[in-house]
N, C-alpha and C positions, 0 to 999 in steps of 0.2 A: 497597381499595386505596390506600396514599401517592403523593402525587406521585412525589418521588425513586425508589419500584415501577413507578412508569407508565412514566418515563420510561428506567428501566431495560429495559423491557419493547421500549419505542419503537426502543433502539441495538441489542437481541438483532433484534427484526424486519429494520434496517434492514442488521445484520450476514447473516443470513441470506439475505436478499434478493438479496445481494453474493455471499453462496455460490451460492444456484441460479443467480443471473442476473447471470455474471459478463459487466465492462466492458469494450473494449477487447479482443476475447479471439480476435478473425477476425488472422488473417496480412494481414502486408502487405509489401508486394511490394517488394522495394529497400530492405529497412533499412541505416544508414546507421549504426550501433552493434547487440550483442548484448550482451547478459548474462546472468548464471545467477546463482541464490541455492540449495545444498543445507543446510539442516540435518540435518545427520550423526545427531544421535541421535535426531528422528518418523522421518524418510524424506520430510519434508518438500521442494515443488523450483517455483521461482518463476521463469521466463524473460521474458525483456524483448527490445523486436526497436520497433526508436525509428528513425522517420527524423524530423535534424534539418536545416531550412532556414532557414536564418541563425540559427543561433543558438538558432528554437524547435521546441519538440517538437509538427510536426506530423501527423503519424500514426503509431502504435503502436499494440503486443499485448503482453499482458502475459497467457501461460498459465501450468500449473503440476496439480504433483496435492498434493494436506493435505488441513488440517482447518481445519474453515468459518472461523476465524480467519485463518491464512496469506493463503487464496482472494478472502478476501475484504474482506483490509486489501489486497490485490495488486489485486484491481477501484480498492479507492476510491481508494488510489494513483491507479492507473491514469488515472481517474477528474478525479481533483484536476490533472495536472501539462501532463496533455494541451494548447499556447497557450498556456504556460509557458518562458520563459528559459532554464538552462539554472542563470544565477542568483538566479533561480523556483526554481527547484524546489533548489537547494543551502540556502536559510533555510528551502521547509518540509523540509529534509529535519532539519535543522538543531532546528526546532523541533514533531516529528515526536518524537525522538526526545529531545529533555527533554519530554516530554511522556509520555512511555513511561518516561522514567526518573524522574520524581517534579518534574519542575523545572520545570512550568507544569502546569496546572488544566485549559485547557481553551485549544482549536485557534478559528481563527476562518476555521473549511475546514468541512468533509460530511467530514477525518481525525477530528475532533474525537466520532463517536462513540463509535471505541475505546479513548476514555477507558480504559472499566472493566476494561482489559485489563492494564492497570497492579496491577490488584489481583491473577493470580496469574503471581507471575514467571518461572511455570519458561512464561507461551504468551508473553511481552514478545518472545519471537526469533521466532515465528508473529509476529508484528506487523513486525518491523522485516524480516522474512525479504526481499518485496519491494523495501526503502529497500536492501538488498548489492544484491539483481539488478542491479538501478539505476545506483547508483555504479558498478559492476563492467563494465555496457553505458556507461557517460560516463565510465570512465575508462579505454578500448583505441582 
């Protein structure tokens, strides 16, 4: 196997692990913010519940149903944003959207494992669904 094929396989395993064992999927008490996003074309759903304390996410729950990409991306996003300020999250969202649109080649975060999704344009919306739910939560 080539180095590129080995790397692709490692990324697939990480995505499958997050799909099978989603992080931050437990319910939280008294969320301060809630949002959701639904992809009407495939039926994928992501629900985000946050508790912000002094502008920092101290508790969150990310749940939903859908394909392995949308659910793994939601799990990865949840793991990445916990403990961050809303400003840091805004910057991370901008960087991730740039990665998915081809404006960036990689990210210095665990979200980088999703960069292969941009090779499949119909799956990009799946990878961005959780970010839409997060945006909905933070804007409400």
